[in-house]
C-alpha positions, 0 to 999 in steps of 0.5 A, spaced: 235 861 878 242 857 880 246 852 877 246 850 869 240 854 868 243 860 870 246 863 863 252 865 861 257 862 866 253 858 871 251 865 875 255 869 872 249 874 870 242 873 873 238 871 867 231 874 865 225 871 867 223 866 861 217 867 860 212 872 856 212 879 858 207 880 866 200 879 865 202 877 857 195 873 854 200 873 847 203 865 845 209 864 848 214 860 843 221 857 845 226 856 841 230 850 842 238 850 840 243 846 840 248 851 843 249 859 842 255 858 838 255 862 831 252 858 825 247 860 820 241 858 825 242 861 831 243 868 826 236 866 823 234 867 829 237 874 831 233 876 825 227 873 826 225 873 833 224 880 833 219 880 827 215 875 831 215 879 837 212 885 834 207 880 830 204 878 836 208 872 839 212 872 845 220 869 844 223 866 848 232 861 847 234 856 850 240 852 849 242 845 851 249 846 853 253 852 855 253 859 854 256 862 847 257 869 844 250 868 840 245 868 848 248 875 849 245 878 842 239 874 844 239 878 850 241 884 848 234 884 843 231 883 850 229 876 849 230 872 854 235 867 853 238 862 857 243 855 858 242 848 860 249 846 860 249 840 858 255 836 858 256 832 851 251 827 848 251 823 853 249 828 858 241 826 859 240 831 866 240 834 861 232 832 859 229 833 865 233 841 866 229 842 859 222 839 861 222 842 868 222 849 864 217 847 860 213 845 866 215 852 869 214 856 863 208 853 859 210 855 852 205 855 846 209 852 842 216 849 842 221 850 836 226 846 836 232 846 831 237 841 828 237 833 830 239 834 837 235 839 839 229 835 835 230 829 839 231 832 846 225 837 845 220 833 843 221 828 849 222 832 854 216 837 851 211 831 851 213 829 857 211 836 860 205 837 857 208 842 851 201 842 847 205 844 841 212 840 838 215 844 832 221 841 829 226 844 825 231 840 819 237 845 816 240 840 812 240 834 807 243 829 811 245 825 808 250 822 814 244 819 817 245 812 819 239 807 821 238 809 829 238 817 826 232 815 823 228 811 827 230 817 833 227 822 826 221 818 826 220 818 834 220 826 834 217 827 828 211 822 831 211 826 838 211 833 834 205 837 830 211 837 823 216 840 822 220 846 818 224 846 812 228 851 809 228 848 802 224 843 798 230 840 797 231 837 804 223 837 805 224 832 799 229 828 802 226 827 810 220 825 806 224 820 802 230 818 806 227 818 813 220 816 811 216 823 814 210 825 811 210 830 806 203 834 809 207 835 816 213 838 813 213 845 811 217 849 807 219 857 810 225 859 806 231 863 809 231 870 809 236 875 810 237 883 812 239 886 806 240 893 810 244 890 816 249 887 809 250 894 807 257 897 808 259 904 806 267 903 807 270 902 801 273 895 798 280 898 797 280 900 805 277 893 806 282 889 803 288 894 806 286 890 813 285 884 810 291 884 807 289 883 800 292 886 794 287 892 792 287 890 784 288 883 785 282 878 783 278 875 790 274 869 790 271 868 798 269 861 801 265 864 806 263 857 811 265 851 815 272 847 814 270 841 813 271 835 808 269 831 804 261 835 804 264 842 803 268 840 797 274 845 799 280 840 797 276 840 788 277 848 790 284 848 791 284 844 785 281 849 781 285 854 785 291 850 783 289 849 774 287 857 774 295 858 777 298 854 772 294 856 766 296 863 767 289 866 770 291 866 778 286 869 783 287 870 790 282 865 795 280 869 802 277 863 806 272 865 812 271 859 817 273 854 822 273 847 823 276 841 823 280 841 815 284 847 817 291 844 818 291 840 813 288 845 807 293 849 811 298 843 808 294 841 802 295 849 799 303 848 800 302 840 797 299 844 790 304 850 791 299 856 792 300 857 798 301 865 796 294 864 794 290 862 799 289 866 805 285 863 812 283 868 816 278 864 821 272 866 823 270 873 822 263 876 825 263 882 820 261 878 814 257 883 810 265 887 811 268 881 809 263 880 803 265 887 800 272 885 799 270 879 794 269 880 788 266 872 787 263 868 792 265 860 791 260 855 794 263 848 792 259 844 796 258 836 795 251 838 800 247 843 801 241 845 804 239 852 804 246 855 805 245 863 808 252 865 805 249 865 798 243 870 800 247 874 804 252 875 797 245 876 794 243 882 798 250 885 798 251 884 790 257 879 791 257 874 784 255 868 787 258 861 784 256 855 787 255 848 785 248 845 783 246 840 790 240 841 795 237 847 795 242 851 792 238 851 784 232 854 789 236 860 790 241 861 784 238 860 777 244 859 772 247 865 768 242 870 770 242 870 778 248 866 779 253 861 776 251 853 778 257 847 776 256 840 777 259 838 785 266 834 786 268 837 779 274 842 780 276 844 773 268 846 772 269 850 778 276 853 775 272 854 768 266 857 773 271 862 776 275 864 771 268 867 767 266 871 773 272 873 774 274 876 768 267 877 764 266 882 770 260 885 766 256 879 766 258 878 773 255 884 776 248 883 771 248 877 775 249 879 782 244 886 780 239 881 778 241 877 785 240 882 789 233 884 786 231 877 787 233 876 794 230 883 797 223 882 794 222 874 795 227 873 801 227 878 806 227 877 812 220 880 813 218 875 808 221 869 812 218 871 819 210 872 816 212 864 812 213 863 820 207 867 824 203 863 818 205 856 821 204 858 828 198 861 827 195 855 823 198 850 830 194 854 833 188 854 831 187 861 826 183 859 821 186 867 817 192 864 813 195 859 810 198 854 816 199 846 816 197 842 811 199 846 806 206 844 805 209 850 802 209 856 804 212 862 801 218 858 797 219 858 789 221 852 786 227 857 783 228 863 783 224 864 775 217 862 779 218 856 774 
């Protein structure tokens, strides 16, 4: 291959064959992403594709944009990975490159992720004659405008259906986008609990991060953007705790457009000494072990992976009651939920979780047991395989038509 289809660096490395195993009669699933950046969806695939391959599905992954770090990680697992080199939303030529790729590979299933890949994959897949196109929606997209909705409906009409990780997203897509619920299947995100085990002690990890080993530390892990992530409210909560004499360190792990404004806002609130920004980290298991509490102050979420990761790592969770979060966190049992957009409620929750460590750790232990039993990566892979089997016409498992696969409405099973 040459040009944009050559993989990293447009030819820096030779691209592996983008087909199933030679002579294989196994169905090939091609996963289509927007980019190979480090994100929740991309990390989910890192855990799912090897398991799906073991279940009998050949795997390959492609992105619309240029090469990124996750492409190297996919290839390290022996998964064929390719970047189409798209140069932005206006680059329609990527559609024709995708169509050529699909005609050459002839996947049994094209599985697309997030809006732009859904739109591009549905159109190019139909033009290339892909027999089964499966979309994915990963968030509650309150930002959608009428033209977004029109594109969503068009893509949905070209596909067999859509996979979502939470009932909240399914409900939103039914009511706001007007998509047919019987063709939307809930497959909750999974987490590899074993991969989150860290032997290094908390004191040593904190020393490496420049944190006081004895100070109470709350942490935020995610993208730095407002208003959706609720970070302004989190800073106000930290300032309120300092004013009442219960200060805590806030470790912030991530990047985004609000980074500099977050520094400025912390200075304005007089808490610049308490707020530490560390940027994007690839050692999330170590980061989590350094925390006494994970805080997710979002105004809207679909199915945040970081909550599952914290639960698997036995880190107490405080989050807002939005989107798919209550499907993972049962208030007072596996974590603590507060209303969105309420800095005082956030402050109270942080204070109680940091001061009553016995109660917080009891919640963390129950959350750990729940996530291992219900949200392991193997559970998610089996649920997704049932969707694929349904699309391929296998009668052996529940598949498309059930509308809900492997998901409980809340951690208590209610």
